[in-house]
N, CA, C and O atoms as a GROMACS GRO file, in nm:
protein
  240
    1MET      N    1  -2.211  -1.652   1.537
    1MET     CA    2  -2.101  -1.595   1.500
    1MET      C    3  -2.120  -1.492   1.440
    1MET      O    4  -2.192  -1.508   1.342
    2SER      N    5  -2.078  -1.368   1.459
    2SER     CA    6  -2.070  -1.270   1.380
    2SER      C    7  -1.987  -1.248   1.281
    2SER      O    8  -1.873  -1.287   1.307
    3ALA      N    9  -2.001  -1.193   1.157
    3ALA     CA   10  -1.905  -1.183   1.040
    3ALA      C   11  -1.825  -1.051   1.044
    3ALA      O   12  -1.879  -0.940   1.043
    4ILE      N   13  -1.712  -1.070   1.048
    4ILE     CA   14  -1.628  -0.938   1.037
    4ILE      C   15  -1.621  -0.870   0.916
    4ILE      O   16  -1.596  -0.932   0.812
    5PRO      N   17  -1.641  -0.739   0.917
    5PRO     CA   18  -1.696  -0.657   0.792
    5PRO      C   19  -1.563  -0.637   0.731
    5PRO      O   20  -1.459  -0.611   0.792
    6ALA      N   21  -1.583  -0.660   0.558
    6ALA     CA   22  -1.465  -0.666   0.488
    6ALA      C   23  -1.370  -0.516   0.508
    6ALA      O   24  -1.428  -0.410   0.533
    7GLN      N   25  -1.270  -0.522   0.497
    7GLN     CA   26  -1.211  -0.373   0.508
    7GLN      C   27  -1.157  -0.337   0.383
    7GLN      O   28  -1.073  -0.407   0.326
    8THR      N   29  -1.214  -0.203   0.325
    8THR     CA   30  -1.206  -0.148   0.245
    8THR      C   31  -1.048  -0.076   0.211
    8THR      O   32  -1.007   0.014   0.284
    9ARG      N   33  -0.977  -0.118   0.111
    9ARG     CA   34  -0.839  -0.081   0.095
    9ARG      C   35  -0.842  -0.026  -0.034
    9ARG      O   36  -0.914  -0.072  -0.123
   10THR      N   37  -0.753   0.089  -0.050
   10THR     CA   38  -0.737   0.170  -0.178
   10THR      C   39  -0.594   0.161  -0.217
   10THR      O   40  -0.512   0.187  -0.130
   11VAL      N   41  -0.548   0.126  -0.342
   11VAL     CA   42  -0.418   0.113  -0.373
   11VAL      C   43  -0.371   0.251  -0.445
   11VAL      O   44  -0.409   0.291  -0.555
   12LEU      N   45  -0.286   0.310  -0.364
   12LEU     CA   46  -0.232   0.475  -0.395
   12LEU      C   47  -0.111   0.434  -0.502
   12LEU      O   48  -0.092   0.527  -0.580
   13GLU      N   49  -0.037   0.337  -0.525
   13GLU     CA   50   0.054   0.332  -0.585
   13GLU      C   51   0.112   0.172  -0.603
   13GLU      O   52   0.098   0.106  -0.500
   14ARG      N   53   0.173   0.103  -0.711
   14ARG     CA   54   0.228   0.006  -0.716
   14ARG      C   55   0.378   0.012  -0.770
   14ARG      O   56   0.407   0.088  -0.861
   15PHE      N   57   0.467  -0.067  -0.713
   15PHE     CA   58   0.595  -0.095  -0.756
   15PHE      C   59   0.642  -0.190  -0.744
   15PHE      O   60   0.611  -0.265  -0.651
   16PRO      N   61   0.748  -0.227  -0.848
   16PRO     CA   62   0.780  -0.371  -0.872
   16PRO      C   63   0.879  -0.426  -0.775
   16PRO      O   64   0.974  -0.359  -0.735
   17ALA      N   65   0.856  -0.554  -0.735
   17ALA     CA   66   0.922  -0.623  -0.632
   17ALA      C   67   1.072  -0.630  -0.692
   17ALA      O   68   1.166  -0.611  -0.616
   18GLY      N   69   1.088  -0.654  -0.805
   18GLY     CA   70   1.221  -0.690  -0.836
   18GLY      C   71   1.333  -0.529  -0.895
   18GLY      O   72   1.436  -0.523  -0.962
   19HIS      N   73   1.257  -0.434  -0.836
   19HIS     CA   74   1.337  -0.303  -0.809
   19HIS      C   75   1.501  -0.318  -0.776
   19HIS      O   76   1.516  -0.393  -0.681
   20PRO      N   77   1.573  -0.288  -0.807
   20PRO     CA   78   1.703  -0.290  -0.772
   20PRO      C   79   1.702  -0.242  -0.634
   20PRO      O   80   1.775  -0.303  -0.555
   21ARG      N   81   1.627  -0.135  -0.585
   21ARG     CA   82   1.617  -0.089  -0.435
   21ARG      C   83   1.525  -0.179  -0.353
   21ARG      O   84   1.488  -0.146  -0.240
   22GLY      N   85   1.497  -0.262  -0.396
   22GLY     CA   86   1.372  -0.326  -0.324
   22GLY      C   87   1.258  -0.281  -0.296
   22GLY      O   88   1.186  -0.254  -0.392
   23SER      N   89   1.205  -0.259  -0.161
   23SER     CA   90   1.074  -0.183  -0.120
   23SER      C   91   1.107  -0.044  -0.107
   23SER      O   92   1.012   0.031  -0.088
   24TRP      N   93   1.230   0.010  -0.113
   24TRP     CA   94   1.265   0.115  -0.062
   24TRP      C   95   1.171   0.261  -0.152
   24TRP      O   96   1.146   0.372  -0.107
   25PRO      N   97   1.140   0.210  -0.275
   25PRO     CA   98   1.060   0.345  -0.340
   25PRO      C   99   0.944   0.322  -0.302
   25PRO      O  100   0.876   0.425  -0.309
   26ALA      N  101   0.878   0.220  -0.259
   26ALA     CA  102   0.735   0.198  -0.215
   26ALA      C  103   0.730   0.258  -0.058
   26ALA      O  104   0.627   0.317  -0.024
   27ASP      N  105   0.831   0.244   0.031
   27ASP     CA  106   0.849   0.298   0.160
   27ASP      C  107   0.863   0.454   0.156
   27ASP      O  108   0.836   0.525   0.253
   28GLU      N  109   0.901   0.494   0.053
   28GLU     CA  110   0.954   0.618   0.074
   28GLU      C  111   0.823   0.719   0.010
   28GLU      O  112   0.805   0.840   0.026
   29TYR      N  113   0.753   0.630  -0.057
   29TYR     CA  114   0.617   0.712  -0.138
   29TYR      C  115   0.533   0.712  -0.015
   29TYR      O  116   0.490   0.815   0.037
   30ALA      N  117   0.508   0.577   0.035
   30ALA     CA  118   0.436   0.588   0.192
   30ALA      C  119   0.450   0.674   0.262
   30ALA      O  120   0.354   0.733   0.312
   31ALA      N  121   0.589   0.709   0.287
   31ALA     CA  122   0.623   0.784   0.410
   31ALA      C  123   0.594   0.953   0.360
   31ALA      O  124   0.568   1.043   0.440
   32ALA      N  125   0.605   0.971   0.218
   32ALA     CA  126   0.560   1.081   0.204
   32ALA      C  127   0.405   1.100   0.184
   32ALA      O  128   0.372   1.218   0.170
   33GLN      N  129   0.306   1.012   0.180
   33GLN     CA  130   0.169   1.010   0.180
   33GLN      C  131   0.123   1.044   0.316
   33GLN      O  132   0.030   1.119   0.346
   34ARG      N  133   0.221   0.959   0.413
   34ARG     CA  134   0.168   0.968   0.561
   34ARG      C  135   0.208   1.130   0.606
   34ARG      O  136   0.144   1.190   0.692
   35ALA      N  137   0.309   1.181   0.541
   35ALA     CA  138   0.377   1.323   0.574
   35ALA      C  139   0.228   1.414   0.524
   35ALA      O  140   0.210   1.524   0.578
   36GLN      N  141   0.152   1.377   0.449
   36GLN     CA  142   0.053   1.452   0.402
   36GLN      C  143  -0.081   1.450   0.470
   36GLN      O  144  -0.176   1.527   0.453
   37GLY      N  145  -0.067   1.319   0.571
   37GLY     CA  146  -0.177   1.311   0.645
   37GLY      C  147  -0.229   1.201   0.566
   37GLY      O  148  -0.329   1.166   0.629
   38THR      N  149  -0.220   1.135   0.474
   38THR     CA  150  -0.288   0.998   0.448
   38THR      C  151  -0.203   0.890   0.527
   38THR      O  152  -0.085   0.904   0.557
   39GLU      N  153  -0.296   0.762   0.561
   39GLU     CA  154  -0.239   0.668   0.660
   39GLU      C  155  -0.222   0.539   0.541
   39GLU      O  156  -0.304   0.458   0.499
   40ALA      N  157  -0.086   0.560   0.512
   40ALA     CA  158  -0.056   0.473   0.402
   40ALA      C  159   0.039   0.390   0.466
   40ALA      O  160   0.101   0.427   0.565
   41ARG      N  161   0.055   0.257   0.403
   41ARG     CA  162   0.145   0.152   0.426
   41ARG      C  163   0.172   0.080   0.319
   41ARG      O  164   0.103   0.083   0.217
   42VAL      N  165   0.291  -0.002   0.337
   42VAL     CA  166   0.330  -0.109   0.237
   42VAL      C  167   0.304  -0.244   0.250
   42VAL      O  168   0.339  -0.308   0.349
   43VAL      N  169   0.230  -0.300   0.135
   43VAL     CA  170   0.208  -0.464   0.137
   43VAL      C  171   0.273  -0.508   0.024
   43VAL      O  172   0.311  -0.436  -0.069
   44MET      N  173   0.290  -0.663   0.036
   44MET     CA  174   0.352  -0.719  -0.060
   44MET      C  175   0.246  -0.809  -0.142
   44MET      O  176   0.197  -0.896  -0.069
   45ASP      N  177   0.200  -0.810  -0.267
   45ASP     CA  178   0.134  -0.861  -0.330
   45ASP      C  179   0.194  -0.953  -0.403
   45ASP      O  180   0.249  -0.925  -0.509
   46LEU      N  181   0.189  -1.093  -0.343
   46LEU     CA  182   0.256  -1.233  -0.400
   46LEU      C  183   0.209  -1.228  -0.532
   46LEU      O  184   0.295  -1.220  -0.619
   47ASP      N  185   0.104  -1.232  -0.562
   47ASP     CA  186   0.028  -1.276  -0.711
   47ASP      C  187   0.091  -1.182  -0.815
   47ASP      O  188   0.121  -1.226  -0.926
   48SER      N  189   0.111  -1.053  -0.782
   48SER     CA  190   0.140  -0.991  -0.912
   48SER      C  191   0.298  -0.965  -0.885
   48SER      O  192   0.370  -0.925  -0.977
   49ASP      N  193   0.337  -0.984  -0.783
   49ASP     CA  194   0.510  -0.952  -0.726
   49ASP      C  195   0.550  -0.811  -0.740
   49ASP      O  196   0.650  -0.768  -0.798
   50GLN      N  197   0.446  -0.737  -0.672
   50GLN     CA  198   0.448  -0.598  -0.635
   50GLN      C  199   0.431  -0.563  -0.515
   50GLN      O  200   0.368  -0.635  -0.438
   51PHE      N  201   0.487  -0.436  -0.474
   51PHE     CA  202   0.467  -0.359  -0.341
   51PHE      C  203   0.366  -0.275  -0.364
   51PHE      O  204   0.374  -0.198  -0.459
   52LEU      N  205   0.263  -0.275  -0.289
   52LEU     CA  206   0.122  -0.199  -0.291
   52LEU      C  207   0.145  -0.097  -0.189
   52LEU      O  208   0.152  -0.125  -0.070
   53VAL      N  209   0.158   0.036  -0.242
   53VAL     CA  210   0.108   0.133  -0.094
   53VAL      C  211  -0.040   0.156  -0.113
   53VAL      O  212  -0.099   0.204  -0.210
   54VAL      N  213  -0.097   0.099   0.032
   54VAL     CA  214  -0.264   0.097   0.043
   54VAL      C  215  -0.288   0.226   0.155
   54VAL      O  216  -0.200   0.296   0.206
   55THR      N  217  -0.390   0.231   0.168
   55THR     CA  218  -0.472   0.298   0.279
   55THR      C  219  -0.626   0.261   0.282
   55THR      O  220  -0.708   0.253   0.191
   56ASN      N  221  -0.637   0.242   0.416
   56ASN     CA  222  -0.768   0.190   0.460
   56ASN      C  223  -0.897   0.324   0.430
   56ASN      O  224  -1.003   0.336   0.492
   57THR      N  225  -0.855   0.397   0.339
   57THR     CA  226  -0.949   0.503   0.332
   57THR      C  227  -0.992   0.503   0.192
   57THR      O  228  -0.900   0.474   0.116
   58THR      N  229  -1.100   0.526   0.136
   58THR     CA  230  -1.122   0.532  -0.010
   58THR      C  231  -1.109   0.678  -0.052
   58THR      O  232  -1.141   0.783   0.005
   59HIS      N  233  -1.048   0.650  -0.178
   59HIS     CA  234  -1.011   0.799  -0.262
   59HIS      C  235  -1.049   0.813  -0.381
   59HIS      O  236  -1.035   0.709  -0.446
   60PRO      N  237  -1.090   0.894  -0.434
   60PRO     CA  238  -1.163   0.897  -0.577
   60PRO      C  239  -1.058   0.875  -0.696
   60PRO      O  240  -1.098   0.875  -0.813
   0.00000   0.00000   0.00000
């Protein structure tokens, strides 16, 4: 059995899950990043109770 390589993700920005607008700020930030050519998406980090905008590419 071959091992699946670990996927490297970079967190671009963090937004609190308790925000009155929910995930909208994270979704808007991710959309702006995609408009600039970065493959960004929103994921929920249950441990920290935050929405994370992540990309599968590395950034400095």
